[in-house]
C-alpha positions in Angstrom: 0.0 0.0 0.0 1.5 3.3 -1.0 0.8 6.4 1.1 -0.4 9.5 -0.6 0.4 13.0 0.3 -2.6 15.3 0.2 -2.5 17.9 -2.5 -2.2 20.8 -0.1 0.4 19.1 2.1 4.0 20.0 1.7 5.3 18.3 4.7 4.3 14.7 4.1 2.7 12.1 6.2 3.4 9.1 8.4 1.8 5.7 8.9 2.9 2.6 10.8 5.4 1.5 8.2 7.3 4.8 7.6 7.2 8.4 6.5 6.3 10.1 3.2 8.2 13.2 2.4 7.6 16.0 -0.2 11.0 17.0 -1.6 12.4 19.3 -4.3 15.6 18.1 -5.9 18.3 20.4 -7.1 20.7 18.3 -9.3 24.2 19.4 -10.2 24.7 21.2 -6.9 28.2 22.0 -5.5 27.7 19.4 -2.7 25.0 17.1 -1.4 22.8 18.5 1.4 19.3 19.0 2.8 17.5 22.3 3.5 14.2 22.5 5.3 11.9 25.0 3.5 9.5 27.3 5.4 6.5 25.3 4.2 7.9 22.1 5.8 9.1 20.5 2.6 12.7 19.5 2.0 15.0 20.8 -0.7 17.7 18.2 -1.4 20.8 19.3 -3.3 22.7 16.6 -5.2 25.9 16.7 -7.1 24.6 14.1 -9.7 23.3 15.4 -13.0 19.6 14.7 -14.0 20.6 12.3 -16.8 19.7 8.7 -17.2 18.3 8.4 -13.7 21.6 9.4 -12.0 20.0 12.0 -9.8 17.3 9.6 -8.7 19.9 7.0 -7.8 21.9 9.6 -6.0 18.8 10.8 -4.1 18.0 7.2 -2.9 21.6 6.7 -1.8 21.8 10.0 -0.1 18.5 9.5 1.8 19.3 6.0 2.8 22.7 7.2 4.3 21.1 10.3 5.9 18.3 8.3 7.6 20.4 5.2 8.3 18.1 2.8 6.4 18.7 0.4 3.5 18.5 1.7 0.0 15.5 -0.6 -0.6 13.7 1.3 2.2 13.7 4.5 0.1 11.2 4.7 -2.7 10.3 7.5 -5.1 6.5 7.3 -5.2 5.9 10.1 -7.7 8.0 12.5 -9.7 10.4 10.1 -11.3 11.4 12.7 -14.0 10.4 15.9 -12.1 12.2 18.0 -9.5 9.2 17.8 -7.1 9.0 14.3 -5.7 7.1 12.3 -3.1 9.5 10.0 -1.3 8.5 7.0 1.0 11.0 6.0 3.6 10.1 2.7 5.3 11.2 1.9 8.8 11.4 5.5 10.0 8.8 7.8 11.6 8.2 11.5 10.8 9.5 12.2 14.3 12.7 10.3 13.5 13.1 12.4 10.3 12.7 15.6 12.3 15.2 14.5 14.9 17.8 13.5 12.4 17.4 16.8 10.4 17.6 18.8 13.7 20.8 17.0 14.7 22.3 18.0 11.3 21.4 21.6 12.0 18.5 21.8 9.5 
């Protein structure tokens, strides 16, 4: 079962199996990083170019490392070829996401 983020929600949602995040990806950045936007969404900067799925692969690898979950726990639900994406991270709660980002100074 895939979680859906309501149209007006920027932050994402949570259920028993994980968290769903609304993100905006910035490929070809100087370095990888996460910035929390004022609306609660996340802007993720990636050094990978948006060619042949390289940015999506880099996004999955970056989020799995950031949230200390396996790569198979991170899924792009929508936005495969767009900058705006909905990401599902299994095995982690919305509170865990907030704590991890706060610990990184976000």
